GUSE-170549 format. One record per residue (C-alpha): chain; x, y, z; residue in three letters. Coordinates in pm, 1 decimal, padded with zeros to 6 digits, always signed. Example, Ala and Ser with C-alpha at 12.3 -4.5 7.8 and 13.67 -1.06 7.14 Angstrom:
BEGIN
<chaine->A, c1->+01230.0, c2->-00450.0, c3->+00780.0, residu->Ala>
<chaine->A, c1->+01367.0, c2->-00106.0, c3->+00714.0, residu->Ser>
This chain:
BEGIN
<chaine->A, c1->+06805.8, c2->-04771.3, c3->-09408.8, residu->Met>
<chaine->A, c1->+06470.1, c2->-04868.5, c3->-09555.4, residu->Asn>
<chaine->A, c1->+06361.9, c2->-04538.8, c3->-09709.8, residu->Ala>
<chaine->A, c1->+06047.4, c2->-04676.4, c3->-09869.6, residu->Val>
<chaine->A, c1->+05762.1, c2->-04432.6, c3->-09808.2, residu->Val>
<chaine->A, c1->+05455.5, c2->-04607.7, c3->-09669.6, residu->Val>
<chaine->A, c1->+05246.7, c2->-04308.0, c3->-09561.4, residu->Asn>
<chaine->A, c1->+05244.6, c2->-03931.9, c3->-09563.0, residu->Ala>
<chaine->A, c1->+05028.0, c2->-03672.9, c3->-09394.6, residu->Lys>
<chaine->A, c1->+05000.6, c2->-03306.3, c3->-09481.0, residu->Tyr>
<chaine->A, c1->+05070.0, c2->-03103.0, c3->-09165.7, residu->Ile>
<chaine->A, c1->+05066.6, c2->-02731.7, c3->-09256.3, residu->Glu>
<chaine->A, c1->+05212.5, c2->-02481.6, c3->-09501.2, residu->Asp>
<chaine->A, c1->+05457.5, c2->-02696.6, c3->-09700.8, residu->Phe>
<chaine->A, c1->+05530.6, c2->-02955.4, c3->-09433.5, residu->Lys>
<chaine->A, c1->+05458.6, c2->-03325.9, c3->-09463.5, residu->Val>
<chaine->A, c1->+05507.2, c2->-03597.9, c3->-09203.7, residu->Lys>
<chaine->A, c1->+05640.6, c2->-03902.6, c3->-09387.2, residu->Ile>
<chaine->A, c1->+05642.6, c2->-04260.1, c3->-09256.2, residu->Gly>
<chaine->A, c1->+05887.9, c2->-04521.5, c3->-09380.1, residu->Phe>
<chaine->A, c1->+05882.3, c2->-04899.0, c3->-09400.2, residu->Ala>
<chaine->A, c1->+06126.6, c2->-04933.4, c3->-09110.0, residu->Asp>
<chaine->A, c1->+05898.6, c2->-04734.2, c3->-08877.5, residu->Gly>
<chaine->A, c1->+06090.8, c2->-04406.2, c3->-08889.2, residu->Lys>
<chaine->A, c1->+05900.7, c2->-04082.9, c3->-08947.0, residu->Thr>
<chaine->A, c1->+06037.3, c2->-03752.3, c3->-09073.4, residu->Ser>
<chaine->A, c1->+05881.8, c2->-03408.1, c3->-09083.8, residu->Leu>
<chaine->A, c1->+05991.5, c2->-03254.7, c3->-09412.6, residu->Val>
<chaine->A, c1->+05955.0, c2->-02885.3, c3->-09494.6, residu->Asp>
<chaine->A, c1->+05950.0, c2->-02841.1, c3->-09872.5, residu->Phe>
<chaine->A, c1->+05915.6, c2->-02460.3, c3->-09865.5, residu->Ser>
<chaine->A, c1->+06280.5, c2->-02374.9, c3->-09941.7, residu->Asp>
<chaine->A, c1->+06283.8, c2->-02609.6, c3->-10240.4, residu->Tyr>
<chaine->A, c1->+05949.0, c2->-02485.8, c3->-10372.1, residu->Leu>
<chaine->A, c1->+06070.9, c2->-02125.7, c3->-10355.1, residu->Ala>
<chaine->A, c1->+06338.8, c2->-02213.9, c3->-10613.6, residu->Thr>
<chaine->A, c1->+06097.1, c2->-02346.5, c3->-10878.3, residu->Leu>
<chaine->A, c1->+06126.2, c2->-02160.7, c3->-11206.8, residu->Lys>
<chaine->A, c1->+05947.9, c2->-02398.8, c3->-11447.4, residu->Ile>
<chaine->A, c1->+05601.2, c2->-02250.3, c3->-11507.9, residu->Pro>
<chaine->A, c1->+05396.9, c2->-02571.8, c3->-11486.3, residu->Tyr>
<chaine->A, c1->+05560.0, c2->-02660.1, c3->-11151.2, residu->Leu>
<chaine->A, c1->+05493.3, c2->-02322.1, c3->-10990.7, residu->Lys>
<chaine->A, c1->+05139.2, c2->-02434.2, c3->-10906.1, residu->Lys>
<chaine->A, c1->+05292.4, c2->-02644.8, c3->-10626.1, residu->Tyr>
<chaine->A, c1->+05395.4, c2->-02320.8, c3->-10455.5, residu->Gln>
<chaine->A, c1->+05032.9, c2->-02292.9, c3->-10345.2, residu->Thr>
<chaine->A, c1->+04910.7, c2->-02507.3, c3->-10057.1, residu->Val>
<chaine->A, c1->+04602.2, c2->-02605.8, c3->-10258.6, residu->Glu>
<chaine->A, c1->+04815.9, c2->-02797.2, c3->-10510.2, residu->Tyr>
<chaine->A, c1->+05098.0, c2->-02893.3, c3->-10275.6, residu->Phe>
<chaine->A, c1->+04878.2, c2->-03090.3, c3->-10037.0, residu->Gln>
<chaine->A, c1->+04754.8, c2->-03316.9, c3->-10320.1, residu->Asn>
<chaine->A, c1->+05037.1, c2->-03570.2, c3->-10317.8, residu->Phe>
<chaine->A, c1->+05024.1, c2->-03948.7, c3->-10354.1, residu->Met>
<chaine->A, c1->+05230.2, c2->-04245.2, c3->-10243.5, residu->Ile>
<chaine->A, c1->+05333.3, c2->-04454.1, c3->-10544.1, residu->Glu>
<chaine->A, c1->+05600.2, c2->-04723.4, c3->-10565.9, residu->Asn>
<chaine->A, c1->+05744.3, c2->-04624.6, c3->-10228.6, residu->Gly>
<chaine->A, c1->+05774.7, c2->-04256.5, c3->-10319.3, residu->Asn>
<chaine->A, c1->+05579.3, c2->-03942.2, c3->-10238.3, residu->Ile>
<chaine->A, c1->+05488.7, c2->-03777.4, c3->-10568.3, residu->Val>
<chaine->A, c1->+05290.1, c2->-03483.3, c3->-10700.3, residu->Trp>
<chaine->A, c1->+05099.5, c2->-03484.7, c3->-11027.6, residu->Gly>
<chaine->A, c1->+04976.4, c2->-03769.4, c3->-11245.7, residu->Glu>
<chaine->A, c1->+05309.2, c2->-03783.6, c3->-11427.9, residu->Asp>
<chaine->A, c1->+05517.1, c2->-03739.0, c3->-11112.2, residu->Trp>
<chaine->A, c1->+05577.0, c2->-03366.5, c3->-11164.5, residu->Asp>
<chaine->A, c1->+05765.3, c2->-03362.0, c3->-10834.9, residu->Leu>
<chaine->A, c1->+05952.3, c2->-03652.4, c3->-10677.7, residu->Ile>
<chaine->A, c1->+06239.7, c2->-03638.7, c3->-10430.7, residu->Phe>
<chaine->A, c1->+06529.6, c2->-03868.9, c3->-10341.8, residu->Pro>
<chaine->A, c1->+06408.9, c2->-04101.3, c3->-10069.2, residu->Arg>
<chaine->A, c1->+06726.0, c2->-04065.0, c3->-09865.3, residu->Asp>
<chaine->A, c1->+06665.3, c2->-03689.2, c3->-09840.5, residu->Gln>
<chaine->A, c1->+06307.2, c2->-03748.9, c3->-09727.8, residu->Leu>
<chaine->A, c1->+06430.0, c2->-04004.7, c3->-09475.9, residu->Tyr>
<chaine->A, c1->+06679.5, c2->-03753.7, c3->-09335.7, residu->Asn>
<chaine->A, c1->+06411.8, c2->-03483.5, c3->-09323.4, residu->Gly>
<chaine->A, c1->+06591.8, c2->-03231.6, c3->-09543.7, residu->Lys>
<chaine->A, c1->+06551.3, c2->-03156.9, c3->-09913.4, residu->Ile>
<chaine->A, c1->+06882.1, c2->-03046.2, c3->-10062.2, residu->Glu>
<chaine->A, c1->+06862.1, c2->-02754.9, c3->-10300.6, residu->Ile>
């Protein structure tokens, strides 16, 4: 498994289509995870306006300048964020 993220495209709501170095793509729905956020400064990502502003850095999909949100690549690769 080469779970290095090479591209990502916002689809709708809290769904992102993620492409990996080995050619696999996964459609990941982050909504269940985002609904569990309790830390005040992270709650902004529960709005689509903030959520859709992610970046690809060092083979990861991240949110925020200081990587406020980052997820295990194997979970992204499998298309399911574990809560």
